Structures are given as structure tokens and as C-alpha cells.
LOLOVEX-972068 format. One record per residue (C-alpha): x, y, z; residue number from 1; residue in one letter. Coordinates in steps of 0.001 Angstrom, whole numbers, plus 500000, padded with zeros to 6 digits. Layout:
<rs>
{c1:X | c2:Y | c3:Z | n:NUM | res:A}
...
</rs>
This chain:
<rs>
{c1:502160 | c2:111012 | c3:192780 | n:1 | res:M}
{c1:500339 | c2:108404 | c3:190595 | n:2 | res:V}
{c1:498848 | c2:110549 | c3:188184 | n:3 | res:Q}
{c1:502319 | c2:111933 | c3:187530 | n:4 | res:I}
{c1:504186 | c2:108243 | c3:187594 | n:5 | res:A}
{c1:501276 | c2:107045 | c3:184932 | n:6 | res:S}
{c1:502833 | c2:109439 | c3:182722 | n:7 | res:K}
{c1:506313 | c2:108084 | c3:182528 | n:8 | res:D}
{c1:507007 | c2:104063 | c3:181122 | n:9 | res:P}
{c1:509868 | c2:103323 | c3:183354 | n:10 | res:Q}
{c1:507281 | c2:103668 | c3:186534 | n:11 | res:F}
{c1:504680 | c2:101351 | c3:185189 | n:12 | res:S}
{c1:506074 | c2:098372 | c3:187843 | n:13 | res:T}
{c1:505149 | c2:100799 | c3:190629 | n:14 | res:L}
{c1:502131 | c2:102049 | c3:189571 | n:15 | res:V}
{c1:500441 | c2:098683 | c3:188793 | n:16 | res:T}
{c1:502005 | c2:097640 | c3:192437 | n:17 | res:A}
{c1:500563 | c2:101337 | c3:193959 | n:18 | res:I}
{c1:497510 | c2:100213 | c3:192154 | n:19 | res:K}
{c1:497451 | c2:096417 | c3:193813 | n:20 | res:E}
{c1:498302 | c2:097718 | c3:197143 | n:21 | res:A}
{c1:494848 | c2:099694 | c3:197415 | n:22 | res:G}
{c1:497858 | c2:102649 | c3:198177 | n:23 | res:L}
{c1:496160 | c2:105110 | c3:196046 | n:24 | res:V}
{c1:493720 | c2:107077 | c3:198035 | n:25 | res:G}
{c1:496371 | c2:107272 | c3:200237 | n:26 | res:T}
{c1:498894 | c2:109034 | c3:197866 | n:27 | res:L}
{c1:496078 | c2:111353 | c3:196906 | n:28 | res:K}
{c1:495287 | c2:112056 | c3:200466 | n:29 | res:G}
{c1:496611 | c2:114233 | c3:203135 | n:30 | res:D}
{c1:500030 | c2:115603 | c3:202226 | n:31 | res:G}
{c1:502542 | c2:116547 | c3:200699 | n:32 | res:P}
{c1:504759 | c2:113458 | c3:200710 | n:33 | res:F}
{c1:508159 | c2:113023 | c3:199166 | n:34 | res:T}
{c1:508508 | c2:109668 | c3:197465 | n:35 | res:V}
{c1:511733 | c2:107607 | c3:196752 | n:36 | res:F}
{c1:509878 | c2:106104 | c3:193765 | n:37 | res:A}
{c1:511607 | c2:102729 | c3:192584 | n:38 | res:P}
{c1:511647 | c2:102158 | c3:188842 | n:39 | res:T}
{c1:510946 | c2:099389 | c3:186177 | n:40 | res:N}
{c1:514805 | c2:098365 | c3:186151 | n:41 | res:D}
{c1:514894 | c2:098419 | c3:190152 | n:42 | res:A}
{c1:512431 | c2:096448 | c3:190623 | n:43 | res:F}
{c1:513818 | c2:093784 | c3:187897 | n:44 | res:A}
{c1:516698 | c2:093334 | c3:190041 | n:45 | res:E}
{c1:514677 | c2:092289 | c3:192949 | n:46 | res:L}
{c1:515287 | c2:088334 | c3:192685 | n:47 | res:P}
{c1:513099 | c2:086067 | c3:190455 | n:48 | res:D}
{c1:509086 | c2:085817 | c3:191639 | n:49 | res:G}
{c1:509869 | c2:088257 | c3:194788 | n:50 | res:A}
{c1:507496 | c2:091160 | c3:192381 | n:51 | res:L}
{c1:505143 | c2:088596 | c3:191831 | n:52 | res:D}
{c1:504566 | c2:087489 | c3:195377 | n:53 | res:E}
{c1:504469 | c2:090671 | c3:196490 | n:54 | res:L}
{c1:501471 | c2:091450 | c3:194067 | n:55 | res:L}
{c1:499934 | c2:088001 | c3:195983 | n:56 | res:K}
{c1:500615 | c2:089455 | c3:199229 | n:57 | res:D}
{c1:498423 | c2:093043 | c3:199967 | n:58 | res:K}
{c1:499843 | c2:093504 | c3:203255 | n:59 | res:D}
{c1:503973 | c2:093056 | c3:202618 | n:60 | res:K}
{c1:503362 | c2:094997 | c3:199160 | n:61 | res:L}
{c1:502037 | c2:097874 | c3:201162 | n:62 | res:R}
{c1:504993 | c2:097472 | c3:203422 | n:63 | res:A}
{c1:507125 | c2:097946 | c3:201175 | n:64 | res:V}
{c1:505913 | c2:100658 | c3:199341 | n:65 | res:L}
{c1:505087 | c2:102951 | c3:202870 | n:66 | res:T}
{c1:508655 | c2:102588 | c3:202804 | n:67 | res:Y}
{c1:509223 | c2:104126 | c3:200414 | n:68 | res:H}
{c1:507173 | c2:107120 | c3:201128 | n:69 | res:V}
{c1:508078 | c2:109831 | c3:203572 | n:70 | res:V}
{c1:505555 | c2:112193 | c3:205029 | n:71 | res:P}
{c1:506267 | c2:116325 | c3:204086 | n:72 | res:G}
{c1:508591 | c2:117791 | c3:201334 | n:73 | res:N}
{c1:512297 | c2:116696 | c3:201398 | n:74 | res:I}
{c1:513930 | c2:119038 | c3:199079 | n:75 | res:M}
{c1:517069 | c2:118280 | c3:197381 | n:76 | res:S}
{c1:518896 | c2:121345 | c3:198747 | n:77 | res:T}
{c1:517133 | c2:120550 | c3:202052 | n:78 | res:D}
{c1:519840 | c2:117576 | c3:202547 | n:79 | res:I}
{c1:522575 | c2:118545 | c3:199760 | n:80 | res:K}
{c1:525556 | c2:117686 | c3:200945 | n:81 | res:G}
{c1:524642 | c2:115694 | c3:204205 | n:82 | res:K}
{c1:522933 | c2:112434 | c3:205507 | n:83 | res:T}
{c1:519306 | c2:112923 | c3:206767 | n:84 | res:T}
{c1:517558 | c2:110695 | c3:208712 | n:85 | res:D}
{c1:513644 | c2:110870 | c3:207837 | n:86 | res:V}
{c1:510777 | c2:108349 | c3:208987 | n:87 | res:E}
{c1:508719 | c2:106749 | c3:206637 | n:88 | res:T}
{c1:504614 | c2:106180 | c3:206323 | n:89 | res:V}
{c1:505788 | c2:102459 | c3:207189 | n:90 | res:E}
{c1:507056 | c2:103184 | c3:210456 | n:91 | res:G}
{c1:511153 | c2:102887 | c3:209614 | n:92 | res:S}
{c1:513757 | c2:105369 | c3:210154 | n:93 | res:T}
{c1:515993 | c2:105588 | c3:206655 | n:94 | res:I}
{c1:519412 | c2:107571 | c3:206213 | n:95 | res:A}
{c1:518908 | c2:109675 | c3:202887 | n:96 | res:V}
{c1:522598 | c2:110136 | c3:202225 | n:97 | res:D}
{c1:523188 | c2:113229 | c3:199843 | n:98 | res:A}
{c1:526896 | c2:113712 | c3:201277 | n:99 | res:T}
{c1:528087 | c2:113617 | c3:197572 | n:100 | res:N}
{c1:525873 | c2:115512 | c3:195800 | n:101 | res:G}
{c1:523503 | c2:112720 | c3:194722 | n:102 | res:V}
</rs>
């Protein structure tokens, strides 16, 4: 995942955060994983100073990043037209809403 994201400049902040959180090995580990990967634009929407604070707090950073990772493969064709609850690596359950085809 990190190798793929590293090749796309719109994920440079995510790659930096993954490295800072020490999650590179985790994401290279036993998978598969589905990653809801925030772009640099998504990180830019955070309030001023929030990203810097996250990068300083490794535990909180790990929690935020693993909230965006789901064990297993979730293919868009599997969820198209419905809302599906999935459990994240962080331990939360999130609703993935693909009812409008997006």
C-alpha cells in the first residue's frame, strides 16, 4: 500500500503520516486490506495545526490512520447500491454508503 501511494503525489501527506506512525510494516503484513486513503486535499481540510499535532502524537496518529483501514478486500462492486457496515483495524464500525453509486 505504501509503495503504491508513494508513486502518487496526491498521497504524499498520507505516506509521511504512515511512516511517522510506524505503520509501514503493519500495512506490508498479512492482508489483504482496504484503505480509504485520504489525499493531500483531505488533510488540508483539517483545522490549522491539527496535522502537526497528530504527527507529534504517535498513538493518536495510529488511531486515525488505522480508522481508515479495513481488513479484507472491499470491492466497489460488492457494495454498489447499498450501505455496508465494516469494522476498521482501529476497532470502530463505519458505514460505507454507496447507495448513489459513488
